[in-house]
C-alpha positions in Angstrom: 10.5 -34.2 -45.6 8.7 -31.2 -47.2 6.6 -29.0 -44.9 4.6 -26.0 -45.9 3.0 -23.7 -43.3 0.1 -21.4 -44.3 -1.5 -18.9 -42.0 -4.3 -16.4 -42.9 -3.5 -12.9 -41.7 -5.5 -9.8 -41.1 -4.1 -7.0 -43.2 -5.0 -3.5 -44.2 -4.0 -1.6 -47.3 -3.1 1.9 -46.3 -4.2 4.3 -49.0 -2.8 7.7 -50.0 -5.4 9.4 -47.8 -4.6 7.2 -44.8 -7.6 5.0 -45.1 -7.2 1.4 -44.0 -8.9 -1.1 -46.3 -9.0 -4.7 -45.2 -7.3 -7.1 -47.6 -7.0 -10.9 -47.2 -3.5 -12.3 -47.1 -1.9 -15.7 -46.5 1.5 -16.0 -44.9 3.4 -19.0 -46.2 6.7 -20.8 -45.4 8.1 -23.9 -47.0 11.0 -26.1 -45.8 12.0 -26.4 -49.5 13.0 -22.7 -49.4 14.1 -22.3 -45.8 15.4 -18.8 -46.0 12.3 -17.2 -47.4 8.7 -16.4 -46.5 5.9 -15.5 -48.8 2.8 -13.4 -48.6 0.0 -14.3 -51.0 -2.8 -11.9 -52.0 -5.9 -12.9 -53.9 -6.7 -11.7 -57.4 -9.5 -9.4 -56.3 -7.1 -7.1 -54.5 -4.6 -6.6 -57.3 -4.7 -4.1 -60.1 -4.0 -6.7 -62.7 -6.7 -9.0 -61.4 -4.2 -11.8 -60.7 -3.0 -13.5 -57.5 0.1 -11.9 -56.2 2.9 -13.5 -54.2 5.7 -11.6 -52.6 8.7 -13.7 -51.4 11.5 -12.3 -49.3 14.0 -13.2 -46.6 12.6 -14.7 -43.4 15.3 -12.8 -41.5 14.0 -9.5 -43.0 10.5 -10.2 -41.6 12.0 -11.2 -38.2 14.1 -8.1 -38.0 11.4 -5.8 -39.3 9.2 -6.7 -36.3 11.7 -4.8 -34.1 13.4 -2.1 -36.3 12.9 -0.6 -39.8 14.7 -2.8 -42.4 14.8 -3.3 -46.1 16.1 -2.1 -49.3 14.9 -2.8 -52.8 11.4 -4.1 -53.2 10.4 -4.9 -49.6 10.7 -2.6 -46.5 9.3 -3.6 -43.1 9.0 -1.6 -39.9 7.1 -1.8 -36.5 4.2 0.6 -36.0 3.9 0.8 -32.3 3.8 -2.5 -30.4 0.8 -4.0 -32.1 1.3 -3.5 -35.8 3.9 -4.0 -38.5 4.0 -2.3 -41.9 5.3 -4.1 -45.0 5.9 -1.8 -48.0 6.1 -3.5 -51.4 7.6 -1.7 -54.4 6.8 -2.8 -57.9 7.1 -1.2 -61.4 3.4 -0.2 -61.0 3.9 1.7 -57.7 4.0 0.8 -54.0 1.6 -0.7 -51.5 1.7 -0.2 -47.7 0.2 -3.2 -45.9 -0.3 -3.1 -42.2 -0.4 -6.4 -40.3 -1.1 -7.4 -36.7 2.4 -7.9 -35.3 1.5 -10.8 -33.0 0.2 -12.8 -36.0 3.5 -12.3 -37.8 5.4 -13.3 -34.6 3.3 -16.5 -34.3 3.9 -17.3 -37.9 7.7 -16.9 -37.5 7.8 -19.0 -34.4 6.0 -21.8 -36.3 8.5 -21.4 -39.2 11.4 -21.7 -36.8 9.8 -24.9 -35.4 10.0 -26.3 -38.9 13.5 -25.1 -39.7 15.5 -23.4 -36.9 17.3 -20.1 -37.7 20.9 -20.9 -38.6 20.1 -24.6 -39.5 18.8 -23.9 -43.0 20.3 -26.5 -45.4 20.4 -25.0 -48.8 22.1 -28.0 -50.4 18.9 -29.7 -51.8 17.4 -26.4 -52.9 20.7 -25.4 -54.6 20.9 -28.8 -56.3 17.3 -28.5 -57.5 17.8 -25.0 -58.8 21.1 -25.8 -60.6 19.5 -28.8 -62.2 16.6 -26.8 -63.4 19.0 -24.0 -64.7 21.4 -26.4 -66.4 18.9 -29.0 -67.5 
């Protein structure tokens, strides 16, 4: 059975001059891709004027609530006890987005209620992806 969780989240874009600009974001988890989480941003907050989705490992988000983690395009670290920073790198630059840590924790708990950590069955997703790849 396919289950998708979506949770709006309060987020702030941290600018070069340390201003915090509110940005709408939606946290998303789907049982079809049990190892990943996504964060969706609407078109009006992107430089290209298009909706943006960042998808990365659920374990990275979980670990980033406690300690700095990440390499490559996504880095996550706690900012005190009440906030978490997610840093996104793209060819166009980087964005620092600050989230309420408790909202991220609630989202992860809901995702683990759908698919528990360690019980992710990648068989169906792998079959689907291989079929799409190989036709």
